[in-house]
N, C-alpha and C positions, 0 to 999 in steps of 0.2 A: 504493500500500500504506500510505498514511498514515492515521492514526486521528483526523483533525481535524474531519471533518464529521459531522453527525448522520445522514446517509443513507449513510454509509460501509458498503460490503459488500466483504469481502476477496476477492481472487482465490483460486481453488482450483486445486490441482494434484494429480496422481496420486501417492499416497504411495510406491508401489513405485519410482517414478523418483527419489525423494529418499532412498533407503536405500543406504548404501554397503556394507551387509552384510545378507543374509537367509540364515538357516541353520537347518537342522533339528537337533534335539538328539541326545544321546548315549544309545545303547541299553545299559542295564546294570541289574542288580538293586540295589535300595536296601538299605542295612544300618543297623541301629541302632548297631552298633559304630563307633567313631571310627577308621575305617581309611583315610580319605581326605578330600577336600573335601565340603562339603555338596552334596546332590543335589536340586536344585529340580524338583518335579513339578507336574502339573496340580492335584492335590489341595492342594498348598501355596499356590497363588496364588488359590485360591477365596476366601480371606479377605483383606481389606485393612485394615491392612497385614499382610504375611506374618509369621507367628509363627515366627521362625527356630529357636526352641527345639524345635519339633516336626519340623523338616526333617531327614530322615535323611542318611546319608553314602553314599559309594560308592567301590569300589576302581577305580582308573583308571591307565592307563599315563601316562608323562610326555608322550608325543606327543599322546594324546587330551586330557590335562589342558590343554595349551597350546591345543588346538583348540577346546575347549568351555568354557574358563574365562570366566565373565561379567566384564565390565568396567563401571566406572561409566558410566551413561547407556544401557546396553543395556536393551532392552525384550523381554520374552518374552510370546508369545501362545499360548493353548491352541488346538490344531487339531482336537481330537476330543472326543466325548462331550457331555454336557449343558453343559459349561463352554466350548464352542467360542467363541472370541473374547474370553474373559477374559484380562486382561493384568496384568503387574506390571513395575515398573521397578527395576533394580538400582542401588544407590547406594554411595558410598564407605565408609560406616560399616557395611556389611553383611558377614556372614561370607563367606569365600572359598567360591565355589560354581561347580559346573558345572550344566548344565540337561539335562533328560531328553528322550527322543525324541518325546514327544507335545507338545512345546513348540517354537515357532519363535522364534529370536532375530532381532530387527531392530535395526540401528544407523543412525539417521538421519544425513544429511549435515549440513554446517555451516549449511545454510539453516534448520534447525529445532533448537530446544532440545529435548532428550530429554523433559523434563517436559511440554512443550507437546504433543508427540506422544502421550505417555502419557495426558494429560487428554483429548485427542481420542478416544482408544480407549475412554474411559469414557462417551462421549457417547451420547445416544439415537440420533443419526444413524448412528454406527458400529454400534450394536447392531442397527439396522434393516438395515444392510448385511449383517451376519452372518446375520440371520434370512432374508434373501433368498437366501443361499447354501444354507443347510442346510434351509430350509423346515420341513416337519413330519416330517423323517427320524427314525425310531426310534433310529438310531445316527448322530447328527450328525457330520459330518466335513468338513473343509475343508483345502485345501493353501495353501502360502505365497503363490502367485500370487493366489488368490482373496481371502485375508485382507488383502493389501496393495494390491489393485487397487481403491482407494477414493479419492475426492476429499477432500482436507484443505485447510482455509484456509491460505493463505500470507501471513502478516503479517510486518512488520519484526521483527527480533530484539528491539528495544525493546518493541514491542507484545506480543510473546510473553512477555517478562519480566514485564510488567505483569499479564497474565492469570495466569501461573503464580504470581506473588507473592500475588495475591488468593486464588486457589484453594488455594495452599499454606498460607496463613494459616488458612483454614478447616480444612484437613487437620491442621494442627498442633494446633488446638484440639480437634479430634476425638481425636487421639492422646493429648493430655493427659487428656481425660476417660476414655479407655480405660485409661490407666495408673492413674488414680484408682480405677476399678472393679476393676482387678487388685489394687491394694493392699488394698481393702476385702475382697476374697475371700481374699487371703493371710492377713489377720487372722483371718477366720472359719475357714479351714482349719487355721491354727495352733492355735486353740482346740479344734477337733475332734480334731486329732491328740493334743493334750495330754490331753484327757478320754477319748477312746475308742480310741486306739491305744496310747498310753503308759499309760493307765489312771490318770492323775494328777488325775482330777476331784476336786472338794472333797467330803470325807466329811462325816458329821454334825457334826464339829467344825471344819469349814472347812479341814482339812488335806489335802494330796495323798494320794489313796487308797493307791496301791501302795507308794510310798516310806515311808508311815507304817505299813506292815505289814498293809495290807488283804488279806484272804484271797482267793486265786485258786483256781479249779477248772478241771478239764480239760473241753474241748469239741471237737467236730469241727473247729472253726476255730482251735484252740489254746487256751491258758489265757485265761479270762475271769473278771471279778470275781464273787464269790459274790452270788447274787441276780439275776444276769443269766441270759438263756436264749438258745438258738439257735432262730431262727424262719426264715421265708421272706419274700421280698419281698411276696408276696401277703398276708402277715399284717399288713403296715403300709401297703400301697398297693393300690388297685384297678389292675389291669393291663389296658390297652386297646391292642390292636394297630391300627396305622394301616391305612387302606384307601384306595387311590387312586380318586377319582371319575372319571367319563367325561371324556376329554380335551376334549370340547366345552364343558365347564363352566369351563375355565381362561380367565383373562383377565389383562391387565395394567392394566386401567382402574379397578380398585378395586371391582368388582362382587362382592358376597358377602363371604366371610371370607378373611383371609390364609391361604394354602395353603403348608404346609411339607412337602417331600417327603423330606428326609433331611439328612445332615450338611452338604451344600452350603449349606443355608439358615441354618446356625447362625452366630450372632455370638458375642461373648465370653460373655454370660450369656443374652441373649434372641435369638431368631431374627430374621433380616432379612426384611422384607416385599418380595417380588419378584414373586410370582404370587398371584392371588386365585381363589376358586372359588365359583361361584354355586349349586352343588349338592353341598355337603359330605356325605360319608358317615360319617366318624369325626371327632369333635371333641375338642379339649382345652380346658380352662378356665384362666383366670388362676391361676397358682400351681402348675399341673401340671408335673411333671418330664418332659421329652422326652428320649428316649434313642434313638440310632441303632441299628437292628437289622440293618443291612447295612454291609459294610465301608466305612469303618472302624467296627467295632462298638464301642459303649460311649461314644461322644461324647455329652455332656450339654448341654442348655439348659433354660430354664424358659419356659413360655408366659406372655407378658405380657398376653394378652387371649384371648378365645374365638377359636379358630382351627381350621382343617381340617388333618388330618395324613394323609399318604400312607403307603404300605406300607414305606417306608424307616425309619419311626419307630414307636416305641411310646410310650404315655402311662402314666406312673406317677402316680396320683392319691392323694397322701398323706392319711391320715385327719386329720392335723394339718398345721402349717406344713411346707413342703418341706425345711427345713434339714437335718434328720438324714439322710434318705435321699439327698439331693443330695450332701452332703459325704462321706457314707460311700462312695457309688459313685465319687466322685472318687478314692478311694484304691485302687480295685479294677482298675486297668488290666490287671494281670497275668491277671485272670480272664477277660478278653475275648479274650485271644490265641488260645484254642482255637477261637473262633468266627470268626476273621478269615481263615481259609484262607491263612495265610502272607502276609497283606496283599493278596490278590487281591480283585477286585470280587465274587467269588462267596461270600465269607463272609457268614453270616447267623445271626441269633439267633431261635429260635422262642419262642412265647409260654410254653410249659411250661418252657423253659430259664430264661427270665427270671423267671417267677412263682415257681418253685421254688428259685431261687438262695438259698442260706443266708446269713443276716445275723445278727450279734449284736444282741440287743434288750436295752437297759439297763433299769434300774428306771424306772418312770414318772416319778419325781421328776427324774431326770437328763435324760430324754427331753424333758420340758416345759421344764426350765431352759435347756437348750441351745437349743431352738427359740426361746424368748423372748429369749435373749441375742443370737443372730445375726439375729433378725428386724429389729432396728434397723439393722444393717449392710446387710442386704438391701434395706431401704427406701431407704437412701442410694444403693445401687447402682441401684435402680429409677429414682430421680430423675435420677441421673447418666446413665443410658442414655437417658432421655427427652431430655436435653440433646444427646446424641450424635445421636439421630434428627433433632432439629430442625436441627442444624448440617449433617447429611448431606443433608437435604431442601433446605436453602438452597443448598448447593454444587451439588447436582444440578439445581436450577432455574436457577442462574446459568450453569452450564457451557455449555449450547447457545446461550444468548443472547450470551455472550462470544465463542464460536467463530464465530457467524454475523455478528457486528458489530452485532446489534440493540441490545446494551448495551456500552458501553465502560467500561473501568476509570476513565477520567477523569470519566465521567458520574456514577459512584457516588461518587467522591471529591468532586465538586462538590456533590452533594446532601448528603453528610455535612458538608461545610464550611459550606453554607448552614444546615444544622440546628444546627451549633455556634454560628454567628453569631446565629441567631435566639434561641437559649437565653441568649446573653450580653447581649442587648439588653433 
């Protein structure tokens, strides 16, 4: 198991035999009210890292709390639906949480670092393993035996530490860039709230409108500044409903356009490329707003390039920069609740519901000034997201090579060291 030779190939063992705990999750309804611990579900682990601010809570007895409480180093794996095989690792700095019934908890033995097992579960080989289980099932489903009955490389703990350190470094840089994108969006959202929710946009004299005595008038959406009007989304955007192309056109080799089916594909601002489509039926362009029209209804992203959209999404094509409509819809979570069927998978939003949704439309001057103001912030976010994509691609390219022994961490360090020496001579 040493990593000293160029032709080193690690021994592999059955993951199931190296788990001291394999357990199905807790059956309970989620709650937005803070009535217990966080309640981690499949939908929450679809994004990496988990956004704990969106994870709901659940009511639970003391006995069940002890039974299903996640501990640092525990790994949860989705066992059903389109996310079968998706995993997340629970760490010390995360909120107190139990896990839901469609997740499986595994706890590796001392022979494996939890981080190493987690990275293995992100690898292409493990995804192929899951695909071989669920095949082309319309409702993918796998059990604990199937999901853990897989060969995993058994390296020394020191070798595992080296792999995790390198991949963790890339993940930390990705997380830093994500936080930067969040900060940029928070600035834009704060400006939007100040101008269009608090109505303190600068008047003709550069003073905050409402607190300077600006006149307000009644509207179906409540008081709005004089000169504004109430319109509909279709007044400011072209509305295009997604349509899923034939399954035979899907691929993971990059043939055709990136294909986004729904909220599962959403990243922080831009969707993550996972599947491609060689025969797109409905397309979005760069700068179009993408909105999920199936539960969870109302999630938002922006198209980073021309792409294919499935029936879980709608496209809002703004007549100008996407800033105003994007940030306005970010404030409207309460209006999507009626379409979410109490959070079940059956919630949906029809075209007419979306197109005819009432929105306040400010004077043209404010509309253009705001879009111009946030466009620079959004440009920085776009550049930042490109960096995230590059780091993610590098991590995903290194992962299988490190796991298989094709590349060793020491090989990378040696090359970096030689590069530094060459530069200094």
